[in-house]
N, C-alpha and C positions, 0 to 999 in steps of 0.2 A: 504494500500500500504506500504510494508515494507520499512524501511529507507535504508537498504542495501540488496543487492542481495546475495544469497548464492554462494560460489565459486564452480566451477565445480569439479567433481571428478578428481583425478590425472590421467593423460593420457600421454603416451609417444608420442613425436613428431617424433620418428624414424620410418622407414619403417617397415611394418609388414603385415601379411596376410590380404588381402582386401576382403570385401564383394563383391561377383560377381555383386550385384546391386548397388555398390557404384559409386560415381561420383568424378572424379579427375579434379581439376582446375589447369591448368598448366601455369607456368611462370607469375603469377600475381605480380604486384607491391603492396607493402604495404606502409602506410604513414610514416613508419620509414626508408624507403629507401631500404628495402630488396626486392628481387625477389624470390618468393616461389612457391612451389606446395602445394595444399591443398586437402586432401582427405575427402570426406563427406560420411557418412554411418548412416543409422538409424535416419536421421533427425538432426544429430549433426556433428560437425567437429571432425573427427577421428584422423587426423594427419596433421601437418604442417612441411614442410621441405624445405631445399634449392632447388632451381629449378633443376629438373632432379632426385632428390633423391627418389621420390615416384612413378616413372613411371613403376616399376616392372622389374624383371630380367628374365622373362620366367617362374618362379615358383610362382609368385604372380599375380593373376588376378586383373586387375585394374578397371573393369567395364567401364562405359562410361567416355569419356574424353572431356574436353572443353579447347581450347587454349585461354588463357587470356593474351597473349603477347601484350603489349601496353595498358593494362587495369590496373586501380587502384581498388583494392578489399577492400570493406568497409563493416561494419555492415549495414544491410538494415535499411532504415528509416521507420518510422511509421507515420500514420496520426491521430493525437489526436483530430481533430475537423473538422468533415465533416457533411454535411446536405444531407443525402441520399434521403430523400423524395422530396426535391425540386431541387436537382442537375439536370443540363442539361435541365432546363425548360425555359430558357430565350427566346427561339424561339417560345414558345407557344403563338402566337399572336392572336389566335382566341377567347380568353377569359381568364378566371382565370386558374391557374395551375390545371391540372387534378389530382385528388386523387383517380381515379379508380385504383383498385388493380393491373391490368396488366400494367398500365402506371407507377405507382410508382415502381413496381418490375423491369421493364425494365430500368428505369432511374437509380435506385440504383445499378443494376448489371453493367450497362455500366460505371457508375461513378467509381465503385470499380475497374473494369478492367483498366480504364484509369489511375487511381492512382497506380495500381499495375505495369503498364507499366513504370511509373516514378520511381518505386522502393519500394513503400510502401507495405510491406507484412502484415501489420496489420492496421486497421483503426477503429475509434470510430465514429459512426454516431448518431447525435442528431435527434430525430424524434418526431414531435408534436403528442400529444395524446389528446383526448377529443374534445369538440366543434363539428363541423360538421363531421369531419373525424372519430371521436370516436377512435377505435383501428385499423381501416382499413389500414392506412399507415404503422403502425408498423407491422401488419401481413404481408404486402407485402415486407417490408424490411427484415423481418425474413425469408421469403421464398427465397429472394435473397441471404441471408447469407447461407442457406442450399445449394443452387445451386453453390455457390462459394467455398464450402468446399474443401480443398486440394490446392486451389490457393491462398487464402488470408484469414486472420482472421478478421471477421467483428463483432463488438460488437455494441449494441444499447443503447442509452440514451433516456429514456422516458421523454418528456417535456410537462407537463400540463400547461395551460395558467394561471389559477387561483387556489389558494389553500386556500384562506381565505374567510370569510364571507359565505353567503348563497350559492353563486355559487361555492365556494371552496369545499363544501362537495362533489359535483359531481366530481370535479377535483381529490380529494383524492381517491375516489372510482375507478376512471379510472386509476390512477397511480398504485394502488395496483393490479388492473387487468392486467396492462401492465407488471408488474414484474412477475406475474403468467404465462403470455403468453410467456415470454422469454427475455424481456428487462433485461439487467444486470447492468444498472447504473441509478440512480435517478438524474434528472436534471430539467431544467426550467429557467425562467427569472424572478427572484424576483423583478427587477426594474419595471416590468409591472403590478405587483399586487398592489392593493391599500394599502396593508400592507406588505411591503418587508420583514420586520423582521419576521412577522408571517409566511410568505411563506418559509423562510429559516428554521424556527423551524419545520414546517411540513415536509419539505424535509428530514431534519436530523433525525426526528423521524421515518419516513418510512424506510430510509436507515439503521438505527440502527436495526429496526425490521427484515429486510431481510439480514443484513450483507453485503450490497453492497456499492460500491463507490458512490460519489456525484460529479456531474459536472454541474456547474451553469454558465449561461451567466450573465455578469454584465459589465457595462461601468466603474464601480469603480470610480465614481465621488464624492461619499459621504464618506469621511474618517471615520466619526462616525459610519456609517452603516457597513463599512468594519471591523472596530474594534470590533463591536458586533458579526459579522459573525465569525471572527477569534477566539473570546472568546468561541463561541458556538461550533465551529468545531474542536478546538484544541484537538489533540489526537484521533479523530475519525478514526477508521480503517474499511475498507481498504483505506480510503483517500478521500480528498476533492480537487477538481480542479476548478479554476475560469478562465473564459476567456470572452472577449478578453482584458478587463481591460485597454482599451486605455485612459480612463479618468485619470488614475494615472499620466500619462505624462503631464496633464494639471493642476495638483495641484502644489502649492508652493513647492519648493524643500525640505524644512524641514518637511512639512506635508507628502509628498510622502515617504521620508526616514523613518519616524516613522511608517507609514503604512506598508512599506516593512518589517521592523523589526517585526511587529506584525504577518504578514503573514508567515514569516520564522519561528517564534517561534511556530506557530500553525501547521507547517508542510504542509501548503497549497501550491499546485502547481499552477503556472500561465501559461496558454497557450496563447501566443500572436499570432496575425494574421497579419504578415507583408505584405501579398499580398492583403489585403483588409478586409472589414468587413463581416458581415453575417446578416441574417434577425433577429437574436436574439439580435442585438446591435443597439441602436438608432443612435450612432455617430461613425464615423471612427477614426482611430488613433491606433498606435501601443504602447503597454505597454512599459515603460522605462526599457528595458531588462538589461542594464548594472547596473542600480541602484538596480534592483531586485536581480540580480546575486551576486552583491557585498554584499547584505544583507543576502545571504544564501538561497534565494528562488530558488527552482527548476523551471526553465523556459523552457518550450517546445514550439516548433513552429508548428502551424497548418495552413491549407489552408483556412478555412472558406468557403465562398460561391464558388461553382463551376458552373459557367455559369447559374446562376439564376438571378432573378430581382435585388438582392443585389449586384451582381458583374457579369454582363453578359460576361465578358472576363476572369473569374477566370480559372486558369490552374490546380489547385490541385497538383502542383509539389513541393515536399519537398525541392528539390534543389534550386528552386526559392526562397522559404522562407529563406533558409540558405544564399543564395546569398544576399538577401536584408538585412539580419541581419549583414552581413559582410560589405556591401557597404554603407548602410545608418546609421547603428547603431554602427559601429566601432568594432564589435567583430572579434577576430581572426578567420580565416577559420575553424580551429579545433573546436572552441567553437560554432561557428555558426552551423556547421554540427551536433555537439553534441545535440543542441536544437531540430533538426529534426530527430535525430536517438536515441541515448542513453537516453536522457531526455524524449523524446516522448514515447519511449517504457516503461520507468519507470512510466510515467504518466498513462499508460494503464495497469500497474501491470504486465508487461511482463518481463521475465528473461533477464538479461544482455547478450549482444552479443559482443564477441571479436573474431578476427581472430586468435584463439588459440584452441588447442585441448581441447575437452570437452564441448565447448560452442555450443548453438543452431546454426544450419546451416541456418541462415537468413542473406543473403548476397546480396550485390549489387556491380557489376563490372561496372565501367564507363571508357570510353576512356580517357587516360591521365596518367601522372606519379606523379603529385602532387595534393593535395586537392584544393589548390587555383585555379589552372587552370581548375580542374574538375567542381568547382562551377560556373565558367564562361562559359564553353563549354561542359557540360555533355550531349551530344546529343545521343551517342551510349551507350546503357545500357543492361546489362544481369542481370536478377533478379532470385535469388535462394530462394525458400521457402521450408522448411522442407527437405532440402537436394537435391532438384531437380530444374532444370531450369523451371520456370513457365512463363517467359516473356522475350522477346528480342526485342530491338529497334536498328536498324542500320541506321546510317546517313552517307552519302558520299557527300562531297563537291567537285565539279568539276570546273576547270577553262579552258578556251581556251588557246591555245599556245601563249606564249609571250617570247620575248627575255629576259625580266627581270628574269623570273623564271629559265630559263636555265642558265643565266650568274651567278646568285646569289646562285643557288643550293637550292632554296626554296622547302620545302616539298610539295609533290603533292599527292592527293588521286586519282584524275581522270586521264584519258588518254589524255585530251585535244582535244577531238573529238566533242566538242559542235558545234552546227550550229546555 
Protein backbone atom coordinates (compact mmCIF):
# COMPACT_ATOMS: atom_id res chain seq x y z
CA UNK A 1 0.00 0.00 0.00
CA UNK A 2 1.70 3.19 -1.11
CA UNK A 3 2.36 5.89 1.44
CA UNK A 4 0.91 8.54 -0.86
CA UNK A 5 -1.46 8.46 -3.77
CA UNK A 6 -0.46 9.79 -7.20
CA UNK A 7 -2.01 13.09 -8.14
CA UNK A 8 -4.60 13.06 -10.94
CA UNK A 9 -3.66 14.36 -14.38
CA UNK A 10 -4.26 18.08 -14.91
CA UNK A 11 -7.81 18.75 -15.96
CA UNK A 12 -9.71 21.96 -16.47
CA UNK A 13 -12.78 22.67 -14.35
CA UNK A 14 -14.25 24.91 -17.06
CA UNK A 15 -17.15 23.81 -19.28
CA UNK A 16 -16.25 21.82 -22.34
CA UNK A 17 -17.69 19.27 -24.78
CA UNK A 18 -19.40 16.56 -22.75
CA UNK A 19 -19.63 12.86 -23.39
CA UNK A 20 -23.23 12.03 -24.40
CA UNK A 21 -23.06 9.27 -21.79
CA UNK A 22 -21.87 11.60 -19.07
CA UNK A 23 -23.66 12.36 -15.82
CA UNK A 24 -24.17 15.89 -14.51
CA UNK A 25 -24.68 16.42 -10.78
CA UNK A 26 -26.35 19.79 -10.35
CA UNK A 27 -26.36 22.20 -7.42
CA UNK A 28 -24.49 20.09 -4.85
CA UNK A 29 -23.09 21.55 -1.65
CA UNK A 30 -19.43 20.87 -0.84
CA UNK A 31 -17.86 20.81 2.62
CA UNK A 32 -16.02 24.06 1.85
CA UNK A 33 -19.33 25.89 1.44
CA UNK A 34 -19.45 26.07 -2.36
CA UNK A 35 -22.46 25.05 -4.44
CA UNK A 36 -21.31 23.38 -7.64
CA UNK A 37 -22.15 21.34 -10.68
CA UNK A 38 -20.04 18.22 -11.23
CA UNK A 39 -19.74 16.43 -14.56
CA UNK A 40 -18.74 12.76 -14.60
CA UNK A 41 -17.50 10.81 -17.60
CA UNK A 42 -15.57 7.60 -18.12
CA UNK A 43 -15.69 6.74 -14.43
CA UNK A 44 -13.96 9.96 -13.40
CA UNK A 45 -14.82 13.51 -12.44
CA UNK A 46 -14.43 15.45 -15.66
CA UNK A 47 -15.25 18.96 -14.49
CA UNK A 48 -16.35 20.92 -11.42
CA UNK A 49 -17.81 24.39 -11.79
CA UNK A 50 -20.05 26.88 -10.06
CA UNK A 51 -23.73 25.99 -10.04
CA UNK A 52 -25.21 26.45 -13.52
CA UNK A 53 -21.86 26.66 -15.32
CA UNK A 54 -21.87 23.11 -16.71
CA UNK A 55 -25.50 22.79 -17.79
CA UNK A 56 -24.78 23.34 -21.48
CA UNK A 57 -25.78 26.08 -23.85
CA UNK A 58 -27.45 24.09 -26.60
CA UNK A 59 -24.17 23.17 -28.30
CA UNK A 60 -22.86 20.94 -25.51
CA UNK A 61 -24.78 17.75 -24.75
CA UNK A 62 -24.81 17.01 -21.05
CA UNK A 63 -26.09 13.44 -20.89
CA UNK A 64 -28.09 12.46 -17.81
CA UNK A 65 -28.68 14.95 -15.03
CA UNK A 66 -29.29 14.54 -11.29
CA UNK A 67 -30.51 17.44 -9.18
CA UNK A 68 -28.54 17.53 -5.93
CA UNK A 69 -30.05 20.71 -4.54
CA UNK A 70 -30.09 20.35 -0.75
CA UNK A 71 -27.48 17.56 -0.81
CA UNK A 72 -23.91 17.47 0.43
CA UNK A 73 -21.54 15.78 -2.02
CA UNK A 74 -18.71 13.72 -0.50
CA UNK A 75 -16.12 11.14 -1.53
CA UNK A 76 -17.81 7.78 -1.13
CA UNK A 77 -16.96 5.76 1.98
CA UNK A 78 -15.51 2.26 1.87
CA UNK A 79 -15.99 -0.73 4.15
CA UNK A 80 -12.58 -2.11 5.26
CA UNK A 81 -13.87 -4.83 7.59
CA UNK A 82 -16.87 -6.96 6.62
CA UNK A 83 -17.68 -10.64 7.21
CA UNK A 84 -19.56 -11.65 4.09
CA UNK A 85 -19.82 -15.36 4.88
CA UNK A 86 -21.66 -14.86 8.18
CA UNK A 87 -23.49 -11.57 7.49
CA UNK A 88 -27.26 -11.54 7.96
CA UNK A 89 -27.24 -14.93 9.70
CA UNK A 90 -28.49 -13.85 13.14
CA UNK A 91 -32.02 -15.06 12.36
CA UNK A 92 -30.89 -18.59 11.47
CA UNK A 93 -32.50 -20.05 14.59
CA UNK A 94 -32.98 -23.58 13.28
CA UNK A 95 -29.36 -24.56 13.90
CA UNK A 96 -25.80 -23.52 13.09
CA UNK A 97 -25.11 -21.00 10.36
CA UNK A 98 -25.47 -22.58 6.94
CA UNK A 99 -22.36 -22.61 4.79
CA UNK A 100 -24.14 -24.05 1.79
CA UNK A 101 -22.89 -22.25 -1.29
CA UNK A 102 -26.27 -20.77 -2.23
CA UNK A 103 -26.86 -19.47 1.31
CA UNK A 104 -23.43 -17.85 1.60
CA UNK A 105 -23.73 -16.27 -1.84
CA UNK A 106 -27.19 -14.90 -1.05
CA UNK A 107 -26.09 -13.44 2.29
CA UNK A 108 -22.89 -11.99 0.85
CA UNK A 109 -24.75 -10.37 -2.05
CA UNK A 110 -27.50 -8.95 0.13
CA UNK A 111 -25.00 -7.61 2.67
CA UNK A 112 -22.91 -5.93 -0.03
CA UNK A 113 -26.01 -4.28 -1.51
CA UNK A 114 -27.12 -3.13 1.94
CA UNK A 115 -23.75 -1.49 2.53
CA UNK A 116 -23.77 -0.05 -0.98
CA UNK A 117 -27.09 1.60 -0.15
CA UNK A 118 -25.37 3.22 2.82
CA UNK A 119 -22.72 4.58 0.44
CA UNK A 120 -19.81 2.12 0.53
CA UNK A 121 -18.73 1.53 -3.06
CA UNK A 122 -15.89 -0.80 -2.03
CA UNK A 123 -15.61 -3.37 0.73
CA UNK A 124 -13.15 -5.93 2.03
CA UNK A 125 -14.74 -9.17 3.24
CA UNK A 126 -13.00 -11.55 5.64
CA UNK A 127 -13.88 -15.18 4.80
CA UNK A 128 -12.98 -18.25 6.83
CA UNK A 129 -11.18 -21.00 4.91
CA UNK A 130 -10.27 -24.52 5.96
CA UNK A 131 -11.89 -26.72 8.61
CA UNK A 132 -15.38 -27.96 7.71
CA UNK A 133 -16.15 -25.38 5.05
CA UNK A 134 -12.80 -25.82 3.26
CA UNK A 135 -12.98 -23.31 0.38
CA UNK A 136 -16.75 -23.46 -0.18
CA UNK A 137 -17.57 -20.19 1.58
CA UNK A 138 -14.81 -18.39 -0.31
CA UNK A 139 -16.06 -19.74 -3.62
CA UNK A 140 -19.56 -18.48 -2.83
CA UNK A 141 -18.33 -15.00 -1.85
CA UNK A 142 -16.23 -14.82 -5.02
CA UNK A 143 -19.35 -15.71 -7.02
CA UNK A 144 -21.18 -12.88 -5.24
CA UNK A 145 -18.31 -10.60 -6.19
CA UNK A 146 -18.75 -11.47 -9.86
CA UNK A 147 -22.50 -10.85 -9.73
CA UNK A 148 -21.91 -7.43 -8.11
CA UNK A 149 -19.41 -6.22 -10.70
CA UNK A 150 -20.29 -2.71 -11.80
CA UNK A 151 -22.19 -1.99 -8.60
CA UNK A 152 -19.50 -2.27 -5.94
CA UNK A 153 -15.91 -3.49 -5.53
CA UNK A 154 -15.70 -6.57 -3.29
CA UNK A 155 -12.33 -8.00 -2.29
CA UNK A 156 -11.78 -11.03 -0.07
CA UNK A 157 -9.45 -11.88 2.81
CA UNK A 158 -8.67 -15.58 3.33
CA UNK A 159 -8.78 -16.44 7.06
CA UNK A 160 -7.36 -19.86 8.06
CA UNK A 161 -7.85 -20.95 11.67
CA UNK A 162 -4.44 -22.53 12.38
CA UNK A 163 -1.09 -22.09 10.64
CA UNK A 164 1.38 -23.67 13.07
CA UNK A 165 2.03 -27.19 14.29
CA UNK A 166 0.75 -30.33 12.62
CA UNK A 167 -2.72 -28.87 11.98
CA UNK A 168 -1.14 -25.74 10.59
CA UNK A 169 0.24 -27.57 7.56
CA UNK A 170 -3.31 -28.07 6.28
CA UNK A 171 -4.08 -24.43 7.00
CA UNK A 172 -1.10 -23.26 4.96
CA UNK A 173 -2.11 -25.46 2.03
CA UNK A 174 -5.69 -24.15 2.12
CA UNK A 175 -4.42 -20.56 2.38
CA UNK A 176 -2.31 -20.91 -0.74
CA UNK A 177 -5.22 -22.55 -2.57
CA UNK A 178 -7.47 -19.67 -1.51
CA UNK A 179 -5.12 -17.15 -3.12
CA UNK A 180 -5.00 -19.20 -6.30
CA UNK A 181 -8.82 -19.29 -6.31
CA UNK A 182 -9.10 -15.50 -6.14
CA UNK A 183 -8.69 -14.24 -2.58
CA UNK A 184 -6.57 -11.10 -2.76
CA UNK A 185 -5.57 -10.58 0.89
CA UNK A 186 -4.00 -12.90 3.51
CA UNK A 187 -5.56 -12.69 6.96
CA UNK A 188 -6.60 -14.61 10.03
CA UNK A 189 -6.58 -14.49 13.82
CA UNK A 190 -3.11 -15.08 15.30
CA UNK A 191 -4.54 -14.71 18.83
CA UNK A 192 -6.38 -18.03 18.35
CA UNK A 193 -3.32 -20.02 17.25
CA UNK A 194 -1.21 -21.80 19.92
CA UNK A 195 1.79 -19.94 18.47
CA UNK A 196 0.63 -16.40 17.55
CA UNK A 197 4.10 -15.26 16.48
CA UNK A 198 4.51 -18.31 14.27
CA UNK A 199 1.10 -17.63 12.76
CA UNK A 200 2.13 -14.07 11.85
CA UNK A 201 5.41 -15.32 10.38
CA UNK A 202 3.52 -17.79 8.20
CA UNK A 203 1.06 -15.14 7.01
CA UNK A 204 3.82 -12.68 6.15
CA UNK A 205 5.74 -15.37 4.26
CA UNK A 206 2.73 -16.32 2.14
CA UNK A 207 1.89 -12.65 1.53
CA UNK A 208 5.45 -11.97 0.43
CA UNK A 209 5.33 -14.94 -1.94
CA UNK A 210 2.16 -13.68 -3.61
CA UNK A 211 2.74 -9.92 -3.30
CA UNK A 212 -0.57 -9.36 -1.54
CA UNK A 213 -1.68 -7.32 1.50
CA UNK A 214 -2.09 -8.67 5.04
CA UNK A 215 -5.14 -8.04 7.22
CA UNK A 216 -5.11 -9.63 10.67
CA UNK A 217 -7.63 -9.79 13.51
CA UNK A 218 -6.17 -9.11 16.94
CA UNK A 219 -7.44 -7.69 20.22
CA UNK A 220 -3.96 -6.15 20.67
CA UNK A 221 -3.79 -6.88 24.39
CA UNK A 222 -0.15 -8.06 24.33
CA UNK A 223 2.24 -5.15 23.64
CA UNK A 224 5.27 -7.44 23.33
CA UNK A 225 3.50 -9.47 20.64
CA UNK A 226 2.51 -6.29 18.81
CA UNK A 227 6.10 -5.06 18.99
CA UNK A 228 7.32 -8.28 17.36
CA UNK A 229 4.60 -8.04 14.72
CA UNK A 230 5.56 -4.44 13.92
CA UNK A 231 9.21 -5.44 13.61
CA UNK A 232 8.35 -8.31 11.24
CA UNK A 233 5.83 -6.36 9.15
CA UNK A 234 7.68 -3.06 8.87
CA UNK A 235 8.13 -2.06 5.25
CA UNK A 236 6.09 -4.94 3.82
CA UNK A 237 4.30 -3.86 0.67
CA UNK A 238 1.49 -3.60 -0.29
CA UNK A 239 0.78 -3.23 3.41
CA UNK A 240 -0.40 -4.64 6.74
CA UNK A 241 -3.69 -3.90 8.49
CA UNK A 242 -4.71 -4.83 12.03
CA UNK A 243 -8.20 -4.80 13.53
CA UNK A 244 -10.06 -4.24 15.77
CA UNK A 245 -7.27 -3.60 18.35
CA UNK A 246 -9.71 -2.79 21.15
CA UNK A 247 -7.20 -4.09 23.71
CA UNK A 248 -4.92 -1.13 23.04
CA UNK A 249 -7.42 1.04 24.87
CA UNK A 250 -7.10 -1.13 28.00
CA UNK A 251 -3.31 -0.88 28.20
CA UNK A 252 -1.56 1.66 30.47
CA UNK A 253 -1.31 4.99 28.67
CA UNK A 254 2.49 4.94 28.35
CA UNK A 255 2.51 1.38 27.01
CA UNK A 256 -0.25 2.15 24.52
CA UNK A 257 1.65 5.26 23.35
CA UNK A 258 4.88 3.29 22.78
CA UNK A 259 2.96 0.62 20.89
CA UNK A 260 1.25 3.25 18.73
CA UNK A 261 4.66 4.71 17.85
CA UNK A 262 5.87 1.25 16.80
CA UNK A 263 2.81 0.68 14.62
CA UNK A 264 3.29 4.07 12.99
CA UNK A 265 6.97 3.42 12.30
CA UNK A 266 6.08 0.08 10.67
CA UNK A 267 3.43 1.70 8.45
CA UNK A 268 0.68 -0.52 9.85
CA UNK A 269 -2.94 0.57 9.43
CA UNK A 270 -5.45 0.02 12.25
CA UNK A 271 -9.12 -0.53 11.44
CA UNK A 272 -11.33 0.19 14.44
CA UNK A 273 -14.89 -1.11 14.83
CA UNK A 274 -16.85 1.55 16.73
CA UNK A 275 -20.20 -0.14 16.01
CA UNK A 276 -19.27 -3.37 17.79
CA UNK A 277 -17.04 -6.39 17.49
CA UNK A 278 -16.92 -9.37 15.19
CA UNK A 279 -16.45 -13.11 15.42
CA UNK A 280 -12.69 -12.73 14.96
CA UNK A 281 -12.24 -10.79 18.21
CA UNK A 282 -12.71 -12.24 21.67
CA UNK A 283 -13.51 -8.97 23.42
CA UNK A 284 -15.30 -5.80 22.44
CA UNK A 285 -13.97 -2.28 22.64
CA UNK A 286 -12.82 0.38 20.22
CA UNK A 287 -9.16 1.10 19.57
CA UNK A 288 -7.88 4.42 21.02
CA UNK A 289 -8.31 6.32 17.79
CA UNK A 290 -7.07 9.71 19.00
CA UNK A 291 -3.88 8.25 20.47
CA UNK A 292 -3.20 6.26 17.30
CA UNK A 293 -3.84 9.21 15.00
CA UNK A 294 -1.63 11.46 17.14
CA UNK A 295 1.18 8.91 16.74
CA UNK A 296 0.80 8.99 12.97
CA UNK A 297 -1.01 5.67 12.55
CA UNK A 298 -3.51 5.55 9.72
CA UNK A 299 -6.86 4.73 11.35
CA UNK A 300 -9.82 3.55 9.30
CA UNK A 301 -13.30 2.72 10.56
CA UNK A 302 -15.12 -0.49 9.71
CA UNK A 303 -18.47 -2.02 10.57
CA UNK A 304 -17.49 -5.50 11.73
CA UNK A 305 -20.37 -7.88 12.29
CA UNK A 306 -23.49 -7.25 10.21
CA UNK A 307 -26.46 -8.96 11.87
CA UNK A 308 -24.72 -12.18 12.82
CA UNK A 309 -24.29 -13.83 16.22
CA UNK A 310 -21.50 -11.39 17.13
CA UNK A 311 -23.76 -8.37 16.63
CA UNK A 312 -27.38 -9.24 15.74
CA UNK A 313 -28.24 -5.56 15.25
CA UNK A 314 -25.19 -4.51 13.22
CA UNK A 315 -26.07 -1.97 10.52
CA UNK A 316 -22.97 -1.92 8.36
CA UNK A 317 -23.33 1.84 7.96
CA UNK A 318 -20.08 3.84 7.58
CA UNK A 319 -21.95 7.00 8.63
CA UNK A 320 -22.80 5.38 11.94
CA UNK A 321 -19.13 4.49 12.42
CA UNK A 322 -18.13 8.10 11.72
CA UNK A 323 -20.90 9.40 13.99
CA UNK A 324 -19.65 7.23 16.88
CA UNK A 325 -16.06 8.37 16.37
CA UNK A 326 -17.24 11.97 16.58
CA UNK A 327 -19.72 11.58 19.44
CA UNK A 328 -17.88 9.07 21.64
CA UNK A 329 -14.24 9.58 20.78
CA UNK A 330 -14.11 13.32 20.23
CA UNK A 331 -12.97 13.42 16.61
CA UNK A 332 -13.95 16.39 14.50
CA UNK A 333 -16.69 15.44 12.00
CA UNK A 334 -14.18 15.86 9.15
CA UNK A 335 -11.67 13.51 10.78
CA UNK A 336 -14.38 11.02 11.72
CA UNK A 337 -15.66 10.84 8.15
CA UNK A 338 -12.09 10.60 6.86
CA UNK A 339 -11.72 7.35 8.83
CA UNK A 340 -14.70 5.89 6.97
CA UNK A 341 -13.80 7.30 3.56
CA UNK A 342 -10.28 8.46 2.61
CA UNK A 343 -8.45 6.35 5.20
CA UNK A 344 -10.68 3.35 4.56
CA UNK A 345 -10.02 3.58 0.83
CA UNK A 346 -6.28 3.90 1.46
CA UNK A 347 -6.40 0.83 3.70
CA UNK A 348 -7.89 -1.08 0.75
CA UNK A 349 -5.20 0.22 -1.60
CA UNK A 350 -7.71 2.27 -3.59
CA UNK A 351 -6.92 5.63 -5.22
CA UNK A 352 -7.77 8.84 -3.44
CA UNK A 353 -11.10 10.52 -4.17
CA UNK A 354 -11.75 14.26 -4.04
CA UNK A 355 -14.58 16.27 -5.55
CA UNK A 356 -12.15 17.69 -8.08
CA UNK A 357 -11.56 17.15 -11.79
CA UNK A 358 -9.45 14.11 -12.59
CA UNK A 359 -10.36 12.02 -9.54
CA UNK A 360 -12.39 8.77 -9.58
CA UNK A 361 -16.16 9.27 -9.65
CA UNK A 362 -16.80 7.41 -6.37
CA UNK A 363 -19.20 9.78 -4.64
CA UNK A 364 -21.96 9.95 -2.06
CA UNK A 365 -24.61 12.66 -1.84
CA UNK A 366 -26.45 12.99 1.48
CA UNK A 367 -29.26 15.33 2.43
CA UNK A 368 -27.83 18.33 4.26
CA UNK A 369 -25.48 21.26 3.92
CA UNK A 370 -22.84 20.53 6.58
CA UNK A 371 -20.95 17.38 7.44
CA UNK A 372 -21.84 17.49 11.15
CA UNK A 373 -25.58 17.50 10.42
CA UNK A 374 -25.13 14.81 7.76
CA UNK A 375 -23.46 12.51 10.29
CA UNK A 376 -26.49 12.95 12.53
CA UNK A 377 -29.31 12.65 9.98
CA UNK A 378 -27.94 11.16 6.76
CA UNK A 379 -31.10 9.32 5.80
CA UNK A 380 -31.47 10.27 2.12
CA UNK A 381 -28.47 9.17 0.05
CA UNK A 382 -27.46 8.92 -3.61
CA UNK A 383 -24.49 6.66 -4.36
CA UNK A 384 -22.26 7.01 -7.42
CA UNK A 385 -19.85 4.26 -8.48
CA UNK A 386 -17.69 4.50 -11.59
CA UNK A 387 -19.56 7.60 -12.67
CA UNK A 388 -23.14 6.32 -12.49
CA UNK A 389 -25.84 6.27 -9.84
CA UNK A 390 -25.98 2.75 -8.41
CA UNK A 391 -28.14 3.23 -5.31
CA UNK A 392 -30.64 5.73 -3.99
CA UNK A 393 -32.34 5.96 -0.60
CA UNK A 394 -35.09 8.51 0.04
CA UNK A 395 -36.51 9.30 3.46
CA UNK A 396 -39.42 11.66 4.09
CA UNK A 397 -40.54 12.65 7.56
CA UNK A 398 -44.15 13.78 7.88
CA UNK A 399 -45.97 15.56 10.71
CA UNK A 400 -49.63 16.20 11.25
CA UNK A 401 -50.86 19.80 11.22
CA UNK A 402 -50.17 21.91 14.29
CA UNK A 403 -50.34 25.58 15.16
CA UNK A 404 -46.68 25.53 16.28
CA UNK A 405 -45.30 24.64 12.86
CA UNK A 406 -47.39 27.28 11.14
CA UNK A 407 -46.60 30.03 13.62
CA UNK A 408 -42.86 29.36 13.81
CA UNK A 409 -42.37 28.62 10.13
CA UNK A 410 -40.61 25.33 10.83
CA UNK A 411 -39.40 23.32 7.82
CA UNK A 412 -41.87 20.66 6.69
CA UNK A 413 -41.36 17.78 4.28
CA UNK A 414 -44.82 16.26 4.49
CA UNK A 415 -48.21 17.79 3.74
CA UNK A 416 -49.69 17.20 7.19
CA UNK A 417 -52.30 14.69 6.00
CA UNK A 418 -51.51 11.95 8.47
CA UNK A 419 -54.42 10.10 10.01
